[in-house]
PDB file of the backbone (N, CA, C, O) and the ligand in Angstrom, with CONECT records:
HET     ZN  A 101       1
ATOM      1  N   MET A   1      58.252  12.192  29.493  1.00  0.00           N
ATOM      2  CA  MET A   1      59.252  13.225  29.256  1.00  0.00           C
ATOM      3  C   MET A   1      60.109  13.398  30.496  1.00  0.00           C
ATOM      4  O   MET A   1      59.592  13.426  31.613  1.00  0.00           O
ATOM      5  N   LYS A   2      61.391  13.513  30.311  1.00  0.00           N
ATOM      6  CA  LYS A   2      62.277  13.773  31.440  1.00  0.00           C
ATOM      7  C   LYS A   2      63.321  14.799  31.015  1.00  0.00           C
ATOM      8  O   LYS A   2      63.921  14.672  29.948  1.00  0.00           O
ATOM      9  N   PHE A   3      63.539  15.809  31.844  1.00  0.00           N
ATOM     10  CA  PHE A   3      64.482  16.880  31.524  1.00  0.00           C
ATOM     11  C   PHE A   3      65.398  17.112  32.716  1.00  0.00           C
ATOM     12  O   PHE A   3      65.011  16.872  33.860  1.00  0.00           O
ATOM     13  N   ASN A   4      66.593  17.571  32.453  1.00  0.00           N
ATOM     14  CA  ASN A   4      67.493  18.009  33.511  1.00  0.00           C
ATOM     15  C   ASN A   4      67.615  19.510  33.423  1.00  0.00           C
ATOM     16  O   ASN A   4      67.983  20.043  32.376  1.00  0.00           O
ATOM     17  N   LYS A   5      67.315  20.194  34.498  1.00  0.00           N
ATOM     18  CA  LYS A   5      67.380  21.660  34.500  1.00  0.00           C
ATOM     19  C   LYS A   5      68.174  22.120  35.707  1.00  0.00           C
ATOM     20  O   LYS A   5      68.169  21.477  36.757  1.00  0.00           O
ATOM     21  N   ARG A   6      68.863  23.256  35.539  1.00  0.00           N
ATOM     22  CA  ARG A   6      69.676  23.807  36.618  1.00  0.00           C
ATOM     23  C   ARG A   6      68.913  24.946  37.306  1.00  0.00           C
ATOM     24  O   ARG A   6      68.268  25.763  36.648  1.00  0.00           O
ATOM     25  N   LEU A   7      68.999  24.984  38.614  1.00  0.00           N
ATOM     26  CA  LEU A   7      68.383  26.056  39.404  1.00  0.00           C
ATOM     27  C   LEU A   7      69.152  27.356  39.162  1.00  0.00           C
ATOM     28  O   LEU A   7      70.382  27.371  39.211  1.00  0.00           O
ATOM     29  N   SER A   8      68.438  28.430  38.906  1.00  0.00           N
ATOM     30  CA  SER A   8      69.103  29.722  38.670  1.00  0.00           C
ATOM     31  C   SER A   8      69.507  30.358  39.993  1.00  0.00           C
ATOM     32  O   SER A   8      69.082  29.905  41.056  1.00  0.00           O
ATOM     33  N   ARG A   9      70.331  31.413  39.935  1.00  0.00           N
ATOM     34  CA  ARG A   9      70.737  32.138  41.147  1.00  0.00           C
ATOM     35  C   ARG A   9      69.522  32.645  41.915  1.00  0.00           C
ATOM     36  O   ARG A   9      69.527  32.690  43.145  1.00  0.00           O
ATOM     37  N   GLY A  10      68.492  33.022  41.182  1.00  0.00           N
ATOM     38  CA  GLY A  10      67.279  33.547  41.814  1.00  0.00           C
ATOM     39  C   GLY A  10      66.342  32.452  42.314  1.00  0.00           C
ATOM     40  O   GLY A  10      65.273  32.743  42.849  1.00  0.00           O
ATOM     41  N   GLY A  11      66.746  31.182  42.138  1.00  0.00           N
ATOM     42  CA  GLY A  11      65.924  30.075  42.622  1.00  0.00           C
ATOM     43  C   GLY A  11      64.903  29.589  41.610  1.00  0.00           C
ATOM     44  O   GLY A  11      64.021  28.798  41.945  1.00  0.00           O
ATOM     45  N   GLY A  12      65.015  30.055  40.381  1.00  0.00           N
ATOM     46  CA  GLY A  12      64.045  29.667  39.361  1.00  0.00           C
ATOM     47  C   GLY A  12      64.489  28.494  38.510  1.00  0.00           C
ATOM     48  O   GLY A  12      65.682  28.270  38.303  1.00  0.00           O
ATOM     49  N   ILE A  13      63.518  27.756  38.027  1.00  0.00           N
ATOM     50  CA  ILE A  13      63.765  26.690  37.044  1.00  0.00           C
ATOM     51  C   ILE A  13      62.842  26.963  35.866  1.00  0.00           C
ATOM     52  O   ILE A  13      61.637  27.138  36.047  1.00  0.00           O
ATOM     53  N   THR A  14      63.390  26.999  34.679  1.00  0.00           N
ATOM     54  CA  THR A  14      62.580  27.226  33.486  1.00  0.00           C
ATOM     55  C   THR A  14      61.964  25.905  33.047  1.00  0.00           C
ATOM     56  O   THR A  14      62.673  24.929  32.802  1.00  0.00           O
ATOM     57  N   LEU A  15      60.653  25.883  32.950  1.00  0.00           N
ATOM     58  CA  LEU A  15      60.004  24.676  32.438  1.00  0.00           C
ATOM     59  C   LEU A  15      60.264  24.607  30.931  1.00  0.00           C
ATOM     60  O   LEU A  15      60.102  25.607  30.231  1.00  0.00           O
ATOM     61  N   PRO A  16      60.660  23.451  30.435  1.00  0.00           N
ATOM     62  CA  PRO A  16      60.980  23.320  29.007  1.00  0.00           C
ATOM     63  C   PRO A  16      59.816  23.738  28.107  1.00  0.00           C
ATOM     64  O   PRO A  16      58.651  23.479  28.412  1.00  0.00           O
ATOM     65  N   ALA A  17      60.156  24.389  26.991  1.00  0.00           N
ATOM     66  CA  ALA A  17      59.145  24.872  26.050  1.00  0.00           C
ATOM     67  C   ALA A  17      58.219  23.748  25.598  1.00  0.00           C
ATOM     68  O   ALA A  17      57.026  23.973  25.392  1.00  0.00           O
ATOM     69  N   ALA A  18      58.759  22.537  25.443  1.00  0.00           N
ATOM     70  CA  ALA A  18      57.938  21.407  24.985  1.00  0.00           C
ATOM     71  C   ALA A  18      56.804  21.139  25.966  1.00  0.00           C
ATOM     72  O   ALA A  18      55.680  20.844  25.559  1.00  0.00           O
ATOM     73  N   ILE A  19      57.104  21.243  27.268  1.00  0.00           N
ATOM     74  CA  ILE A  19      56.073  21.020  28.290  1.00  0.00           C
ATOM     75  C   ILE A  19      55.085  22.178  28.284  1.00  0.00           C
ATOM     76  O   ILE A  19      53.876  21.972  28.387  1.00  0.00           O
ATOM     77  N   ARG A  20      55.608  23.407  28.163  1.00  0.00           N
ATOM     78  CA  ARG A  20      54.711  24.576  28.177  1.00  0.00           C
ATOM     79  C   ARG A  20      53.747  24.526  27.001  1.00  0.00           C
ATOM     80  O   ARG A  20      52.563  24.834  27.137  1.00  0.00           O
ATOM     81  N   ARG A  21      54.274  24.132  25.841  1.00  0.00           N
ATOM     82  CA  ARG A  21      53.408  24.022  24.655  1.00  0.00           C
ATOM     83  C   ARG A  21      52.377  22.929  24.832  1.00  0.00           C
ATOM     84  O   ARG A  21      51.183  23.147  24.628  1.00  0.00           O
ATOM     85  N   GLN A  22      52.849  21.742  25.215  1.00  0.00           N
ATOM     86  CA  GLN A  22      51.945  20.590  25.292  1.00  0.00           C
ATOM     87  C   GLN A  22      50.805  20.813  26.280  1.00  0.00           C
ATOM     88  O   GLN A  22      49.679  20.377  26.040  1.00  0.00           O
ATOM     89  N   TYR A  23      51.097  21.498  27.402  1.00  0.00           N
ATOM     90  CA  TYR A  23      50.078  21.653  28.438  1.00  0.00           C
ATOM     91  C   TYR A  23      49.527  23.069  28.519  1.00  0.00           C
ATOM     92  O   TYR A  23      48.796  23.394  29.454  1.00  0.00           O
ATOM     93  N   GLY A  24      49.865  23.910  27.555  1.00  0.00           N
ATOM     94  CA  GLY A  24      49.292  25.249  27.499  1.00  0.00           C
ATOM     95  C   GLY A  24      49.641  26.104  28.697  1.00  0.00           C
ATOM     96  O   GLY A  24      48.813  26.892  29.151  1.00  0.00           O
ATOM     97  N   LEU A  25      50.860  25.965  29.224  1.00  0.00           N
ATOM     98  CA  LEU A  25      51.267  26.757  30.386  1.00  0.00           C
ATOM     99  C   LEU A  25      51.585  28.183  29.940  1.00  0.00           C
ATOM    100  O   LEU A  25      52.332  28.406  28.987  1.00  0.00           O
ATOM    101  N   GLU A  26      50.999  29.132  30.651  1.00  0.00           N
ATOM    102  CA  GLU A  26      51.197  30.540  30.306  1.00  0.00           C
ATOM    103  C   GLU A  26      51.910  31.260  31.446  1.00  0.00           C
ATOM    104  O   GLU A  26      51.798  30.873  32.609  1.00  0.00           O
ATOM    105  N   ALA A  27      52.646  32.319  31.094  1.00  0.00           N
ATOM    106  CA  ALA A  27      53.305  33.135  32.114  1.00  0.00           C
ATOM    107  C   ALA A  27      52.258  33.656  33.093  1.00  0.00           C
ATOM    108  O   ALA A  27      51.162  34.044  32.688  1.00  0.00           O
ATOM    109  N   GLY A  28      52.587  33.664  34.347  1.00  0.00           N
ATOM    110  CA  GLY A  28      51.668  34.176  35.358  1.00  0.00           C
ATOM    111  C   GLY A  28      50.805  33.106  36.006  1.00  0.00           C
ATOM    112  O   GLY A  28      50.111  33.363  36.989  1.00  0.00           O
ATOM    113  N   GLU A  29      50.856  31.901  35.444  1.00  0.00           N
ATOM    114  CA  GLU A  29      50.073  30.821  36.034  1.00  0.00           C
ATOM    115  C   GLU A  29      50.648  30.444  37.401  1.00  0.00           C
ATOM    116  O   GLU A  29      51.854  30.552  37.624  1.00  0.00           O
ATOM    117  N   LYS A  30      49.782  30.003  38.309  1.00  0.00           N
ATOM    118  CA  LYS A  30      50.240  29.671  39.661  1.00  0.00           C
ATOM    119  C   LYS A  30      50.330  28.159  39.864  1.00  0.00           C
ATOM    120  O   LYS A  30      49.578  27.380  39.279  1.00  0.00           O
ATOM    121  N   PHE A  31      51.287  27.778  40.720  1.00  0.00           N
ATOM    122  CA  PHE A  31      51.514  26.364  41.026  1.00  0.00           C
ATOM    123  C   PHE A  31      51.621  26.166  42.524  1.00  0.00           C
ATOM    124  O   PHE A  31      52.169  27.006  43.237  1.00  0.00           O
ATOM    125  N   GLY A  32      51.096  25.055  42.990  1.00  0.00           N
ATOM    126  CA  GLY A  32      51.356  24.625  44.354  1.00  0.00           C
ATOM    127  C   GLY A  32      52.635  23.804  44.337  1.00  0.00           C
ATOM    128  O   GLY A  32      52.875  23.054  43.391  1.00  0.00           O
ATOM    129  N   ILE A  33      53.462  23.936  45.374  1.00  0.00           N
ATOM    130  CA  ILE A  33      54.724  23.194  45.452  1.00  0.00           C
ATOM    131  C   ILE A  33      54.667  22.281  46.674  1.00  0.00           C
ATOM    132  O   ILE A  33      54.414  22.729  47.792  1.00  0.00           O
ATOM    133  N   THR A  34      54.908  20.994  46.438  1.00  0.00           N
ATOM    134  CA  THR A  34      54.906  20.020  47.525  1.00  0.00           C
ATOM    135  C   THR A  34      56.243  19.291  47.537  1.00  0.00           C
ATOM    136  O   THR A  34      56.718  18.836  46.496  1.00  0.00           O
ATOM    137  N   VAL A  35      56.843  19.181  48.707  1.00  0.00           N
ATOM    138  CA  VAL A  35      58.109  18.459  48.831  1.00  0.00           C
ATOM    139  C   VAL A  35      57.867  17.180  49.610  1.00  0.00           C
ATOM    140  O   VAL A  35      57.283  17.196  50.693  1.00  0.00           O
ATOM    141  N   ASN A  36      58.325  16.074  49.044  1.00  0.00           N
ATOM    142  CA  ASN A  36      58.241  14.791  49.734  1.00  0.00           C
ATOM    143  C   ASN A  36      59.482  14.643  50.622  1.00  0.00           C
ATOM    144  O   ASN A  36      60.598  14.510  50.121  1.00  0.00           O
ATOM    145  N   ASP A  37      59.277  14.667  51.946  1.00  0.00           N
ATOM    146  CA  ASP A  37      60.405  14.614  52.881  1.00  0.00           C
ATOM    147  C   ASP A  37      61.201  13.316  52.767  1.00  0.00           C
ATOM    148  O   ASP A  37      62.395  13.298  53.067  1.00  0.00           O
ATOM    149  N   GLU A  38      60.559  12.237  52.340  1.00  0.00           N
ATOM    150  CA  GLU A  38      61.245  10.947  52.328  1.00  0.00           C
ATOM    151  C   GLU A  38      62.225  10.807  51.173  1.00  0.00           C
ATOM    152  O   GLU A  38      63.358  10.371  51.376  1.00  0.00           O
ATOM    153  N   ASP A  39      61.806  11.170  49.961  1.00  0.00           N
ATOM    154  CA  ASP A  39      62.711  10.988  48.818  1.00  0.00           C
ATOM    155  C   ASP A  39      63.158  12.316  48.188  1.00  0.00           C
ATOM    156  O   ASP A  39      63.907  12.311  47.211  1.00  0.00           O
ATOM    157  N   GLY A  40      62.713  13.436  48.728  1.00  0.00           N
ATOM    158  CA  GLY A  40      63.159  14.733  48.223  1.00  0.00           C
ATOM    159  C   GLY A  40      62.496  15.173  46.928  1.00  0.00           C
ATOM    160  O   GLY A  40      62.881  16.184  46.340  1.00  0.00           O
ATOM    161  N   THR A  41      61.495  14.411  46.482  1.00  0.00           N
ATOM    162  CA  THR A  41      60.790  14.783  45.258  1.00  0.00           C
ATOM    163  C   THR A  41      60.046  16.097  45.464  1.00  0.00           C
ATOM    164  O   THR A  41      59.364  16.281  46.472  1.00  0.00           O
ATOM    165  N   ILE A  42      60.180  17.008  44.506  1.00  0.00           N
ATOM    166  CA  ILE A  42      59.465  18.282  44.549  1.00  0.00           C
ATOM    167  C   ILE A  42      58.432  18.267  43.431  1.00  0.00           C
ATOM    168  O   ILE A  42      58.763  18.115  42.255  1.00  0.00           O
ATOM    169  N   MET A  43      57.174  18.429  43.825  1.00  0.00           N
ATOM    170  CA  MET A  43      56.100  18.371  42.830  1.00  0.00           C
ATOM    171  C   MET A  43      55.468  19.733  42.620  1.00  0.00           C
ATOM    172  O   MET A  43      55.259  20.489  43.569  1.00  0.00           O
ATOM    173  N   LEU A  44      55.166  20.036  41.365  1.00  0.00           N
ATOM    174  CA  LEU A  44      54.434  21.248  41.017  1.00  0.00           C
ATOM    175  C   LEU A  44      53.029  20.840  40.618  1.00  0.00           C
ATOM    176  O   LEU A  44      52.852  19.922  39.818  1.00  0.00           O
ATOM    177  N   GLN A  45      52.035  21.511  41.166  1.00  0.00           N
ATOM    178  CA  GLN A  45      50.668  21.249  40.747  1.00  0.00           C
ATOM    179  C   GLN A  45      50.024  22.560  40.352  1.00  0.00           C
ATOM    180  O   GLN A  45      50.031  23.527  41.114  1.00  0.00           O
ATOM    181  N   ARG A  46      49.473  22.583  39.163  1.00  0.00           N
ATOM    182  CA  ARG A  46      48.820  23.807  38.695  1.00  0.00           C
ATOM    183  C   ARG A  46      47.659  24.126  39.618  1.00  0.00           C
ATOM    184  O   ARG A  46      46.774  23.297  39.823  1.00  0.00           O
ATOM    185  N   SER A  47      47.664  25.322  40.171  1.00  0.00           N
ATOM    186  CA  SER A  47      46.593  25.684  41.091  1.00  0.00           C
ATOM    187  C   SER A  47      45.693  26.753  40.491  1.00  0.00           C
ATOM    188  O   SER A  47      44.670  27.114  41.073  1.00  0.00           O
ATOM    189  N   GLN A  48      46.071  27.245  39.349  1.00  0.00           N
ATOM    190  CA  GLN A  48      45.263  28.257  38.694  1.00  0.00           C
ATOM    191  C   GLN A  48      45.574  28.186  37.212  1.00  0.00           C
ATOM    192  O   GLN A  48      46.716  27.940  36.825  1.00  0.00           O
ATOM    193  N   GLY A  49      44.592  28.393  36.402  1.00  0.00           N
ATOM    194  CA  GLY A  49      44.840  28.361  34.972  1.00  0.00           C
ATOM    195  C   GLY A  49      43.674  28.955  34.226  1.00  0.00           C
ATOM    196  O   GLY A  49      42.786  29.569  34.817  1.00  0.00           O
ATOM    197  N   GLN A  50      43.685  28.767  32.915  1.00  0.00           N
ATOM    198  CA  GLN A  50      42.631  29.316  32.079  1.00  0.00           C
ATOM    199  C   GLN A  50      42.130  28.238  31.142  1.00  0.00           C
ATOM    200  O   GLN A  50      42.861  27.316  30.779  1.00  0.00           O
ATOM    201  N   CYS A  51      40.862  28.369  30.753  1.00  0.00           N
ATOM    202  CA  CYS A  51      40.273  27.437  29.801  1.00  0.00           C
ATOM    203  C   CYS A  51      41.035  27.500  28.473  1.00  0.00           C
ATOM    204  O   CYS A  51      41.345  28.579  27.967  1.00  0.00           O
ATOM    205  N   LEU A  52      41.320  26.347  27.937  1.00  0.00           N
ATOM    206  CA  LEU A  52      42.020  26.235  26.657  1.00  0.00           C
ATOM    207  C   LEU A  52      41.301  27.014  25.549  1.00  0.00           C
ATOM    208  O   LEU A  52      41.954  27.559  24.659  1.00  0.00           O
ATOM    209  N   PHE A  53      39.976  27.071  25.594  1.00  0.00           N
ATOM    210  CA  PHE A  53      39.205  27.660  24.494  1.00  0.00           C
ATOM    211  C   PHE A  53      38.788  29.100  24.727  1.00  0.00           C
ATOM    212  O   PHE A  53      38.882  29.921  23.815  1.00  0.00           O
ATOM    213  N   CYS A  54      38.320  29.430  25.948  1.00  0.00           N
ATOM    214  CA  CYS A  54      37.746  30.767  26.148  1.00  0.00           C
ATOM    215  C   CYS A  54      38.492  31.593  27.193  1.00  0.00           C
ATOM    216  O   CYS A  54      38.074  32.712  27.491  1.00  0.00           O
ATOM    217  N   GLN A  55      39.581  31.077  27.756  1.00  0.00           N
ATOM    218  CA  GLN A  55      40.403  31.772  28.752  1.00  0.00           C
ATOM    219  C   GLN A  55      39.664  32.049  30.068  1.00  0.00           C
ATOM    220  O   GLN A  55      40.160  32.801  30.907  1.00  0.00           O
ATOM    221  N   ASN A  56      38.488  31.449  30.252  1.00  0.00           N
ATOM    222  CA  ASN A  56      37.771  31.546  31.512  1.00  0.00           C
ATOM    223  C   ASN A  56      38.632  30.901  32.610  1.00  0.00           C
ATOM    224  O   ASN A  56      39.324  29.915  32.359  1.00  0.00           O
ATOM    225  N   ASP A  57      38.584  31.463  33.829  1.00  0.00           N
ATOM    226  CA  ASP A  57      39.367  30.846  34.910  1.00  0.00           C
ATOM    227  C   ASP A  57      38.486  30.254  36.000  1.00  0.00           C
ATOM    228  O   ASP A  57      38.962  29.952  37.094  1.00  0.00           O
ATOM    229  N   LYS A  58      37.200  30.088  35.703  1.00  0.00           N
ATOM    230  CA  LYS A  58      36.265  29.526  36.683  1.00  0.00           C
ATOM    231  C   LYS A  58      35.809  28.120  36.263  1.00  0.00           C
ATOM    232  O   LYS A  58      35.758  27.798  35.076  1.00  0.00           O
ATOM    233  N   LYS A  59      35.486  27.309  37.247  1.00  0.00           N
ATOM    234  CA  LYS A  59      34.936  25.968  37.033  1.00  0.00           C
ATOM    235  C   LYS A  59      35.750  25.158  36.018  1.00  0.00           C
ATOM    236  O   LYS A  59      35.218  24.665  35.023  1.00  0.00           O
ATOM    237  N   LEU A  60      37.042  25.036  36.294  1.00  0.00           N
ATOM    238  CA  LEU A  60      37.923  24.340  35.354  1.00  0.00           C
ATOM    239  C   LEU A  60      38.053  22.863  35.715  1.00  0.00           C
ATOM    240  O   LEU A  60      38.082  22.495  36.889  1.00  0.00           O
ATOM    241  N   ILE A  61      38.129  22.044  34.702  1.00  0.00           N
ATOM    242  CA  ILE A  61      38.506  20.651  34.911  1.00  0.00           C
ATOM    243  C   ILE A  61      39.778  20.414  34.104  1.00  0.00           C
ATOM    244  O   ILE A  61      40.061  21.148  33.157  1.00  0.00           O
ATOM    245  N   VAL A  62      40.536  19.401  34.473  1.00  0.00           N
ATOM    246  CA  VAL A  62      41.738  19.057  33.715  1.00  0.00           C
ATOM    247  C   VAL A  62      41.393  17.910  32.788  1.00  0.00           C
ATOM    248  O   VAL A  62      40.939  16.858  33.236  1.00  0.00           O
ATOM    249  N   PHE A  63      41.607  18.109  31.494  1.00  0.00           N
ATOM    250  CA  PHE A  63      41.334  17.082  30.499  1.00  0.00           C
ATOM    251  C   PHE A  63      42.584  16.912  29.648  1.00  0.00           C
ATOM    252  O   PHE A  63      43.009  17.854  28.979  1.00  0.00           O
ATOM    253  N   HIS A  64      43.172  15.735  29.666  1.00  0.00           N
ATOM    254  CA  HIS A  64      44.428  15.470  28.969  1.00  0.00           C
ATOM    255  C   HIS A  64      45.471  16.524  29.324  1.00  0.00           C
ATOM    256  O   HIS A  64      46.225  16.978  28.463  1.00  0.00           O
ATOM    257  N   GLY A  65      45.510  16.904  30.585  1.00  0.00           N
ATOM    258  CA  GLY A  65      46.527  17.832  31.056  1.00  0.00           C
ATOM    259  C   GLY A  65      46.252  19.292  30.742  1.00  0.00           C
ATOM    260  O   GLY A  65      47.074  20.154  31.053  1.00  0.00           O
ATOM    261  N   ARG A  66      45.105  19.587  30.129  1.00  0.00           N
ATOM    262  CA  ARG A  66      44.774  20.978  29.808  1.00  0.00           C
ATOM    263  C   ARG A  66      43.515  21.375  30.562  1.00  0.00           C
ATOM    264  O   ARG A  66      42.650  20.540  30.825  1.00  0.00           O
ATOM    265  N   PHE A  67      43.415  22.676  30.914  1.00  0.00           N
ATOM    266  CA  PHE A  67      42.216  23.165  31.586  1.00  0.00           C
ATOM    267  C   PHE A  67      41.123  23.438  30.570  1.00  0.00           C
ATOM    268  O   PHE A  67      41.369  24.039  29.525  1.00  0.00           O
ATOM    269  N   VAL A  68      39.922  22.994  30.882  1.00  0.00           N
ATOM    270  CA  VAL A  68      38.739  23.305  30.077  1.00  0.00           C
ATOM    271  C   VAL A  68      37.641  23.691  31.072  1.00  0.00           C
ATOM    272  O   VAL A  68      37.466  23.028  32.094  1.00  0.00           O
ATOM    273  N   CYS A  69      36.896  24.774  30.770  1.00  0.00           N
ATOM    274  CA  CYS A  69      35.864  25.209  31.714  1.00  0.00           C
ATOM    275  C   CYS A  69      34.572  24.424  31.485  1.00  0.00           C
ATOM    276  O   CYS A  69      34.352  23.841  30.423  1.00  0.00           O
ATOM    277  N   ALA A  70      33.725  24.431  32.520  1.00  0.00           N
ATOM    278  CA  ALA A  70      32.484  23.667  32.473  1.00  0.00           C
ATOM    279  C   ALA A  70      31.598  24.117  31.309  1.00  0.00           C
ATOM    280  O   ALA A  70      30.943  23.294  30.670  1.00  0.00           O
ATOM    281  N   GLU A  71      31.579  25.429  31.035  1.00  0.00           N
ATOM    282  CA  GLU A  71      30.740  25.941  29.939  1.00  0.00           C
ATOM    283  C   GLU A  71      31.176  25.373  28.592  1.00  0.00           C
ATOM    284  O   GLU A  71      30.343  24.929  27.802  1.00  0.00           O
ATOM    285  N   CYS A  72      32.484  25.388  28.332  1.00  0.00           N
ATOM    286  CA  CYS A  72      32.977  24.868  27.053  1.00  0.00           C
ATOM    287  C   CYS A  72      32.716  23.367  26.943  1.00  0.00           C
ATOM    288  O   CYS A  72      32.419  22.863  25.859  1.00  0.00           O
ATOM    289  N   VAL A  73      32.826  22.652  28.066  1.00  0.00           N
ATOM    290  CA  VAL A  73      32.535  21.217  28.041  1.00  0.00           C
ATOM    291  C   VAL A  73      31.082  21.011  27.617  1.00  0.00           C
ATOM    292  O   VAL A  73      30.787  20.140  26.799  1.00  0.00           O
ATOM    293  N   GLN A  74      30.169  21.821  28.180  1.00  0.00           N
ATOM    294  CA  GLN A  74      28.747  21.690  27.836  1.00  0.00           C
ATOM    295  C   GLN A  74      28.505  22.021  26.367  1.00  0.00           C
ATOM    296  O   GLN A  74      27.773  21.313  25.677  1.00  0.00           O
ATOM    297  N   HIS A  75      29.133  23.115  25.887  1.00  0.00           N
ATOM    298  CA  HIS A  75      28.957  23.495  24.481  1.00  0.00           C
ATOM    299  C   HIS A  75      29.488  22.412  23.548  1.00  0.00           C
ATOM    300  O   HIS A  75      28.871  22.089  22.533  1.00  0.00           O
ATOM    301  N   MET A  76      30.657  21.850  23.915  1.00  0.00           N
ATOM    302  CA  MET A  76      31.234  20.791  23.081  1.00  0.00           C
ATOM    303  C   MET A  76      30.305  19.589  23.040  1.00  0.00           C
ATOM    304  O   MET A  76      30.069  18.999  21.986  1.00  0.00           O
ATOM    305  N   ASP A  77      29.781  19.240  24.213  1.00  0.00           N
ATOM    306  CA  ASP A  77      28.905  18.084  24.310  1.00  0.00           C
ATOM    307  C   ASP A  77      27.681  18.281  23.409  1.00  0.00           C
ATOM    308  O   ASP A  77      27.299  17.381  22.661  1.00  0.00           O
ATOM    309  N   ALA A  78      27.069  19.473  23.490  1.00  0.00           N
ATOM    310  CA  ALA A  78      25.887  19.766  22.672  1.00  0.00           C
ATOM    311  C   ALA A  78      26.246  19.750  21.192  1.00  0.00           C
ATOM    312  O   ALA A  78      25.513  19.196  20.373  1.00  0.00           O
ATOM    313  N   ASP A  79      27.390  20.367  20.852  1.00  0.00           N
ATOM    314  CA  ASP A  79      27.830  20.464  19.461  1.00  0.00           C
ATOM    315  C   ASP A  79      28.085  19.077  18.870  1.00  0.00           C
ATOM    316  O   ASP A  79      27.664  18.773  17.754  1.00  0.00           O
ATOM    317  N   VAL A  80      28.786  18.242  19.646  1.00  0.00           N
ATOM    318  CA  VAL A  80      29.107  16.893  19.181  1.00  0.00           C
ATOM    319  C   VAL A  80      27.828  16.084  18.992  1.00  0.00           C
ATOM    320  O   VAL A  80      27.691  15.358  18.008  1.00  0.00           O
ATOM    321  N   SER A  81      26.897  16.207  19.928  1.00  0.00           N
ATOM    322  CA  SER A  81      25.639  15.470  19.827  1.00  0.00           C
ATOM    323  C   SER A  81      24.884  15.866  18.561  1.00  0.00           C
ATOM    324  O   SER A  81      24.345  15.012  17.857  1.00  0.00           O
ATOM    325  N   GLU A  82      24.850  17.190  18.273  1.00  0.00           N
ATOM    326  CA  GLU A  82      24.161  17.652  17.063  1.00  0.00           C
ATOM    327  C   GLU A  82      24.808  17.090  15.811  1.00  0.00           C
ATOM    328  O   GLU A  82      24.118  16.665  14.885  1.00  0.00           O
ATOM    329  N   ARG A  83      26.162  17.089  15.783  1.00  0.00           N
ATOM    330  CA  ARG A  83      26.857  16.576  14.604  1.00  0.00           C
ATOM    331  C   ARG A  83      26.594  15.098  14.405  1.00  0.00           C
ATOM    332  O   ARG A  83      26.386  14.636  13.283  1.00  0.00           O
ATOM    333  N   GLU A  84      26.606  14.361  15.506  1.00  0.00           N
ATOM    334  CA  GLU A  84      26.329  12.930  15.382  1.00  0.00           C
ATOM    335  C   GLU A  84      24.930  12.727  14.814  1.00  0.00           C
ATOM    336  O   GLU A  84      24.689  11.842  13.994  1.00  0.00           O
ATOM    337  N   PHE A  85      24.012  13.582  15.282  1.00  0.00           N
ATOM    338  CA  PHE A  85      22.640  13.476  14.800  1.00  0.00           C
ATOM    339  C   PHE A  85      22.569  13.782  13.306  1.00  0.00           C
ATOM    340  O   PHE A  85      21.941  13.037  12.553  1.00  0.00           O
ATOM    341  N   SER A  86      23.215  14.885  12.862  1.00  0.00           N
ATOM    342  CA  SER A  86      23.128  15.252  11.449  1.00  0.00           C
ATOM    343  C   SER A  86      23.852  14.230  10.565  1.00  0.00           C
ATOM    344  O   SER A  86      23.419  13.961   9.445  1.00  0.00           O
ATOM    345  N   ASN A  87      24.972  13.652  11.079  1.00  0.00           N
ATOM    346  CA  ASN A  87      25.667  12.631  10.299  1.00  0.00           C
ATOM    347  C   ASN A  87      24.782  11.405  10.091  1.00  0.00           C
ATOM    348  O   ASN A  87      24.719  10.847   8.996  1.00  0.00           O
ATOM    349  N   SER A  88      24.102  10.997  11.156  1.00  0.00           N
ATOM    350  CA  SER A  88      23.277   9.802  11.015  1.00  0.00           C
ATOM    351  C   SER A  88      22.086  10.116  10.095  1.00  0.00           C
ATOM    352  O   SER A  88      21.594   9.247   9.376  1.00  0.00           O
ATOM    353  N   PHE A  89      21.635  11.382  10.137  1.00  0.00           N
ATOM    354  CA  PHE A  89      20.541  11.784   9.253  1.00  0.00           C
ATOM    355  C   PHE A  89      20.985  11.717   7.792  1.00  0.00           C
ATOM    356  O   PHE A  89      20.283  11.183   6.932  1.00  0.00           O
ATOM    357  N   GLU A  90      22.218  12.296   7.527  1.00  0.00           N
ATOM    358  CA  GLU A  90      22.750  12.233   6.153  1.00  0.00           C
ATOM    359  C   GLU A  90      22.937  10.786   5.719  1.00  0.00           C
ATOM    360  O   GLU A  90      22.687  10.436   4.566  1.00  0.00           O
ATOM    361  N   GLY A  91      23.379   9.950   6.655  1.00  0.00           N
ATOM    362  CA  GLY A  91      23.575   8.540   6.349  1.00  0.00           C
ATOM    363  C   GLY A  91      22.278   7.900   5.882  1.00  0.00           C
ATOM    364  O   GLY A  91      22.267   7.088   4.957  1.00  0.00           O
ATOM    365  N   ARG A  92      21.187   8.277   6.538  1.00  0.00           N
ATOM    366  CA  ARG A  92      19.910   7.689   6.168  1.00  0.00           C
ATOM    367  C   ARG A  92      19.462   8.157   4.773  1.00  0.00           C
ATOM    368  O   ARG A  92      18.856   7.405   4.009  1.00  0.00           O
ATOM    369  N   VAL A  93      19.780   9.419   4.471  1.00  0.00           N
ATOM    370  CA  VAL A  93      19.381   9.953   3.159  1.00  0.00           C
ATOM    371  C   VAL A  93      20.076   9.198   2.031  1.00  0.00           C
ATOM    372  O   VAL A  93      19.494   8.940   0.977  1.00  0.00           O
ATOM    373  N   GLU A  94      21.371   8.841   2.288  1.00  0.00           N
ATOM    374  CA  GLU A  94      22.136   8.166   1.222  1.00  0.00           C
ATOM    375  C   GLU A  94      21.617   6.767   0.926  1.00  0.00           C
ATOM    376  O   GLU A  94      21.819   6.257  -0.176  1.00  0.00           O
ATOM    377  N   GLU A  95      20.948   6.132   1.897  1.00  0.00           N
ATOM    378  CA  GLU A  95      20.577   4.724   1.719  1.00  0.00           C
ATOM    379  C   GLU A  95      19.572   4.463   0.631  1.00  0.00           C
ATOM    380  O   GLU A  95      19.194   3.314   0.403  1.00  0.00           O
TER     381      GLU A  95
HETATM  382 ZN    ZN A 101      35.949  27.675  28.261  1.00  0.00          ZN2+
END
């Protein structure tokens, strides 16, 4: 994705809605700003966010560009494992 945006009088740039939707960016989220002195590139890095599922802001990892907390990752892992188990069980019953 590439967008052209104009700097506002107040120094703000609005991130396009498509990016905010795709990456779950919410108002109030914080970003680190890094400027590359050599080519002038300005990078934004999310420095704070919330879990996509439970809005927890602790122990976050980035997965496909979205924040997910460690607890939800564990619950998903357990849930998926159980489903795989029950599916294979149903599969055996059908045979
Ligand atoms: Zn969570």
